[in-house]
C-alpha positions as a Markdown table, in Angstrom:
| # | Residue | x | y | z |
|---|---|---|---|---|
| 1 | Unk | -72.1 | 37.1 | 145.9 |
| 2 | Unk | -70.2 | 37.3 | 142.7 |
| 3 | Unk | -71.4 | 38.9 | 139.4 |
| 4 | Unk | -72.2 | 35.7 | 137.5 |
| 5 | Unk | -74.4 | 34.6 | 140.4 |
| 6 | Unk | -76.2 | 37.9 | 140.4 |
| 7 | Unk | -76.9 | 37.6 | 136.6 |
| 8 | Unk | -78.3 | 34.2 | 137.2 |
| 9 | Unk | -80.6 | 35.6 | 139.9 |
| 10 | Unk | -81.6 | 38.4 | 137.5 |
| 11 | Unk | -82.5 | 35.9 | 134.9 |
| 12 | Unk | -84.7 | 34.1 | 137.5 |
| 13 | Unk | -86.5 | 37.4 | 138.2 |
| 14 | Unk | -87.1 | 37.9 | 134.5 |
| 15 | Unk | -89.4 | 34.7 | 134.6 |
| 16 | Unk | -92.3 | 36.2 | 136.3 |
| 17 | Unk | -91.8 | 39.5 | 134.4 |
| 18 | Unk | -92.1 | 37.4 | 131.2 |
| 19 | Unk | -95.3 | 35.6 | 132.4 |
| 20 | Unk | -96.9 | 39.1 | 133.6 |
| 21 | Unk | -96.2 | 40.4 | 130.1 |
| 22 | Unk | -97.6 | 37.5 | 128.1 |
| 23 | Unk | -100.4 | 36.2 | 130.5 |
| 24 | Unk | -103.7 | 38.2 | 130.6 |
| 25 | Unk | -105.5 | 38.6 | 133.9 |
| 26 | Unk | -108.3 | 36.1 | 134.4 |
| 27 | Unk | -111.9 | 37.2 | 133.7 |
| 28 | Unk | -112.9 | 36.9 | 137.3 |
| 29 | Unk | -110.3 | 39.4 | 138.3 |
| 30 | Unk | -111.2 | 41.8 | 135.6 |
| 31 | Unk | -114.8 | 41.5 | 136.7 |
| 32 | Unk | -113.7 | 42.1 | 140.3 |
| 33 | Unk | -111.9 | 45.2 | 139.1 |
| 34 | Unk | -115.1 | 46.3 | 137.3 |
| 35 | Unk | -113.3 | 46.7 | 134.0 |
| 36 | Unk | -110.7 | 49.2 | 135.4 |
| 37 | Unk | -107.0 | 49.0 | 135.1 |
| 38 | Unk | -107.1 | 45.2 | 134.8 |
| 39 | Unk | -109.2 | 45.4 | 131.6 |
| 40 | Unk | -106.7 | 48.0 | 130.2 |
| 41 | Unk | -103.8 | 45.9 | 131.2 |
| 42 | Unk | -105.4 | 43.0 | 129.3 |
| 43 | Unk | -105.9 | 45.0 | 126.2 |
| 44 | Unk | -102.3 | 45.9 | 126.2 |
| 45 | Unk | -101.1 | 42.3 | 126.9 |
| 46 | Unk | -103.3 | 40.9 | 124.2 |
| 47 | Unk | -102.1 | 43.5 | 121.7 |
| 48 | Unk | -98.4 | 44.0 | 122.6 |
| 49 | Unk | -97.6 | 41.7 | 125.5 |
| 50 | Unk | -96.2 | 38.8 | 123.4 |
| 51 | Unk | -93.6 | 41.2 | 121.9 |
| 52 | Unk | -92.6 | 42.6 | 125.3 |
| 53 | Unk | -92.3 | 39.0 | 126.4 |
| 54 | Unk | -90.2 | 38.1 | 123.5 |
| 55 | Unk | -87.9 | 41.0 | 124.4 |
| 56 | Unk | -87.6 | 39.8 | 128.1 |
| 57 | Unk | -87.0 | 36.3 | 126.8 |
| 58 | Unk | -84.3 | 37.1 | 124.4 |
| 59 | Unk | -82.5 | 39.3 | 127.1 |
| 60 | Unk | -82.8 | 36.5 | 129.7 |
| 61 | Unk | -81.4 | 34.1 | 127.2 |
| 62 | Unk | -78.4 | 36.2 | 126.3 |
| 63 | Unk | -77.6 | 36.5 | 130.0 |
| 64 | Unk | -77.3 | 32.7 | 130.2 |
| 65 | Unk | -74.2 | 32.8 | 128.0 |
| 66 | Unk | -72.8 | 35.8 | 129.9 |
| 67 | Unk | -72.9 | 34.5 | 133.5 |
| 68 | Unk | -71.2 | 31.3 | 132.4 |
| 69 | Unk | -68.5 | 33.2 | 130.5 |
| 70 | Unk | -67.7 | 35.4 | 133.4 |
| 71 | Unk | -67.6 | 32.7 | 135.8 |
| 72 | Unk | -65.1 | 30.8 | 133.7 |
| 73 | Unk | -63.1 | 33.9 | 132.7 |
| 74 | Unk | -62.6 | 35.2 | 136.3 |
| 75 | Unk | -62.5 | 31.8 | 138.0 |
| 76 | Unk | -65.7 | 32.6 | 139.8 |
| 77 | Unk | -67.4 | 29.1 | 139.4 |
| 78 | Unk | -69.1 | 28.4 | 142.7 |
| 79 | Unk | -71.5 | 25.8 | 144.1 |
| 80 | Unk | -74.3 | 28.4 | 144.2 |
| 81 | Unk | -73.7 | 29.2 | 140.6 |
| 82 | Unk | -73.7 | 25.6 | 139.5 |
| 83 | Unk | -77.1 | 25.4 | 141.3 |
| 84 | Unk | -78.6 | 28.6 | 140.0 |
| 85 | Unk | -77.6 | 28.5 | 136.3 |
| 86 | Unk | -79.6 | 25.3 | 135.3 |
| 87 | Unk | -82.4 | 26.3 | 137.5 |
| 88 | Unk | -82.7 | 29.6 | 135.7 |
| 89 | Unk | -82.5 | 28.0 | 132.3 |
| 90 | Unk | -85.2 | 25.5 | 133.1 |
| 91 | Unk | -87.6 | 28.0 | 134.7 |
| 92 | Unk | -87.3 | 30.3 | 131.6 |
| 93 | Unk | -87.8 | 27.5 | 129.0 |
| 94 | Unk | -90.7 | 25.9 | 131.1 |
| 95 | Unk | -92.3 | 29.2 | 131.7 |
| 96 | Unk | -92.1 | 30.2 | 127.9 |
| 97 | Unk | -93.5 | 26.7 | 126.8 |
| 98 | Unk | -96.4 | 26.9 | 129.1 |
| 99 | Unk | -97.1 | 30.5 | 128.2 |
| 100 | Unk | -97.1 | 29.4 | 124.4 |
| 101 | Unk | -99.3 | 26.6 | 125.1 |
| 102 | Unk | -101.7 | 28.8 | 127.0 |
| 103 | Unk | -102.0 | 31.1 | 124.0 |
| 104 | Unk | -102.6 | 28.3 | 121.6 |
| 105 | Unk | -99.2 | 28.6 | 120.0 |
| 106 | Unk | -97.9 | 25.2 | 121.2 |
| 107 | Unk | -99.5 | 21.9 | 121.8 |
| 108 | Unk | -99.7 | 20.4 | 125.4 |
| 109 | Unk | -97.9 | 17.2 | 124.0 |
| 110 | Unk | -95.0 | 19.3 | 123.0 |
| 111 | Unk | -94.7 | 20.9 | 126.5 |
| 112 | Unk | -95.1 | 17.6 | 128.2 |
| 113 | Unk | -92.4 | 16.0 | 126.2 |
| 114 | Unk | -89.8 | 18.7 | 126.6 |
| 115 | Unk | -90.5 | 19.1 | 130.3 |
| 116 | Unk | -90.4 | 15.3 | 130.9 |
| 117 | Unk | -87.0 | 15.2 | 129.3 |
| 118 | Unk | -85.7 | 17.8 | 131.7 |
| 119 | Unk | -87.2 | 16.0 | 134.6 |
| 120 | Unk | -85.5 | 12.7 | 133.4 |
| 121 | Unk | -82.0 | 14.2 | 132.8 |
| 122 | Unk | -82.2 | 16.2 | 136.0 |
| 123 | Unk | -83.0 | 13.0 | 137.9 |
| 124 | Unk | -80.1 | 11.2 | 136.2 |
| 125 | Unk | -77.9 | 14.1 | 137.3 |
| 126 | Unk | -79.0 | 13.9 | 140.9 |
| 127 | Unk | -78.3 | 10.0 | 141.0 |
| 128 | Unk | -74.9 | 10.6 | 139.5 |
| 129 | Unk | -74.1 | 13.4 | 141.9 |
| 130 | Unk | -75.1 | 11.1 | 144.8 |
| 131 | Unk | -72.3 | 8.6 | 143.5 |
| 132 | Unk | -69.8 | 11.4 | 143.2 |
| 133 | Unk | -70.1 | 11.9 | 139.5 |
| 134 | Unk | -70.8 | 15.2 | 137.6 |
| 135 | Unk | -72.7 | 14.9 | 134.4 |
| 136 | Unk | -71.6 | 17.9 | 132.3 |
| 137 | Unk | -73.7 | 19.4 | 129.7 |
| 138 | Unk | -73.1 | 17.5 | 126.3 |
| 139 | Unk | -73.1 | 18.9 | 122.8 |
| 140 | Unk | -76.6 | 17.6 | 122.2 |
| 141 | Unk | -77.8 | 19.2 | 125.2 |
| 142 | Unk | -76.2 | 22.6 | 124.2 |
| 143 | Unk | -77.7 | 22.3 | 120.8 |
| 144 | Unk | -81.0 | 21.5 | 122.3 |
| 145 | Unk | -80.9 | 24.6 | 124.5 |
| 146 | Unk | -79.8 | 26.9 | 121.7 |
| 147 | Unk | -82.5 | 25.5 | 119.5 |
| 148 | Unk | -85.2 | 25.9 | 122.2 |
| 149 | Unk | -84.3 | 29.6 | 122.6 |
| 150 | Unk | -84.5 | 30.3 | 118.8 |
| 151 | Unk | -87.8 | 28.4 | 118.2 |
| 152 | Unk | -89.4 | 30.0 | 121.3 |
| 153 | Unk | -88.4 | 33.4 | 120.2 |
| 154 | Unk | -89.7 | 32.9 | 116.6 |
| 155 | Unk | -92.9 | 31.5 | 117.8 |
| 156 | Unk | -93.4 | 34.4 | 120.0 |
| 157 | Unk | -92.6 | 36.9 | 117.3 |
| 158 | Unk | -94.6 | 35.2 | 114.6 |
| 159 | Unk | -97.6 | 34.6 | 116.9 |
| 160 | Unk | -99.3 | 32.3 | 114.4 |
| 161 | Unk | -99.7 | 28.5 | 115.2 |
| 162 | Unk | -100.5 | 27.8 | 111.6 |
| 163 | Unk | -97.2 | 29.3 | 110.3 |
| 164 | Unk | -95.5 | 26.5 | 108.4 |
| 165 | Unk | -92.0 | 27.6 | 109.4 |
| 166 | Unk | -92.9 | 27.7 | 113.0 |
| 167 | Unk | -94.4 | 24.2 | 112.9 |
| 168 | Unk | -91.4 | 22.8 | 111.2 |
| 169 | Unk | -89.1 | 24.4 | 113.8 |
| 170 | Unk | -91.3 | 23.1 | 116.7 |
| 171 | Unk | -91.1 | 19.6 | 115.2 |
| 172 | Unk | -87.3 | 19.9 | 114.9 |
| 173 | Unk | -87.1 | 21.2 | 118.5 |
| 174 | Unk | -89.0 | 18.2 | 119.8 |
| 175 | Unk | -86.9 | 15.7 | 117.8 |
| 176 | Unk | -83.6 | 17.3 | 119.2 |
| 177 | Unk | -84.9 | 17.3 | 122.7 |
| 178 | Unk | -85.8 | 13.7 | 122.6 |
| 179 | Unk | -82.5 | 12.8 | 121.0 |
| 180 | Unk | -80.5 | 14.7 | 123.5 |
| 181 | Unk | -82.4 | 13.1 | 126.4 |
| 182 | Unk | -81.5 | 9.6 | 124.9 |
| 183 | Unk | -78.0 | 10.8 | 124.4 |
| 184 | Unk | -77.5 | 11.6 | 128.1 |
| 185 | Unk | -78.8 | 8.2 | 129.3 |
| 186 | Unk | -76.8 | 6.2 | 126.7 |
| 187 | Unk | -73.5 | 8.0 | 127.7 |
| 188 | Unk | -74.2 | 7.7 | 131.3 |
| 189 | Unk | -75.7 | 4.2 | 131.2 |
| 190 | Unk | -73.1 | 3.1 | 134.0 |
| 191 | Unk | -75.1 | 5.3 | 136.4 |
| 192 | Unk | -78.1 | 3.3 | 135.7 |
| 193 | Unk | -76.2 | 0.0 | 135.9 |
| 194 | Unk | -75.0 | 1.0 | 139.3 |
| 195 | Unk | -78.5 | 1.5 | 140.4 |
| 196 | Unk | -79.6 | -1.8 | 139.2 |
| 197 | Unk | -76.5 | -3.5 | 140.8 |
| 198 | Unk | -77.2 | -1.8 | 144.1 |
| 199 | Unk | -80.8 | -2.8 | 144.1 |
| 200 | Unk | -80.0 | -6.5 | 143.4 |
| 201 | Unk | -77.4 | -6.5 | 146.2 |
| 202 | Unk | -80.0 | -5.2 | 148.8 |
């Protein structure tokens, strides 16, 4: 296994570490532990966990650019890497959005919209791949990813759902996410036309 793939796997491993840092143990588990180490852990998580999670998140986000750069520079692009890299990205963003929603820093609607976009674009890519076409990441998708990373990191650090800057950035993130989804489908409408044609011919 080459270095870029190892970095992608490391990014996937960071996802549960991120969740452990930001998500307190449930009340029943604390009661079962009789207020021992679980209560102490929750106190730490509630006070400092979100900042630890922000550190893990930004490190994982930085590795996203590193593994791709190394794979291209040293000609180490593999099928495994092509599979792992987007999976790691989606796991990280999805986990962070759910965690923000759980802490009341993000609305459930925002999470559903962003995750739905990811499912739809992934489905489009799978259909295209079945027809021998590879849909590369477009500029709107790259901007969307960078903006999501920036906004999630700021939301974690600020830790205030009423902050006007965070609310504006979240709205911008949703708009760009929706736009990039439409952009993928418009630019690859031939894939959808092929589906419709094949359906009519059967």
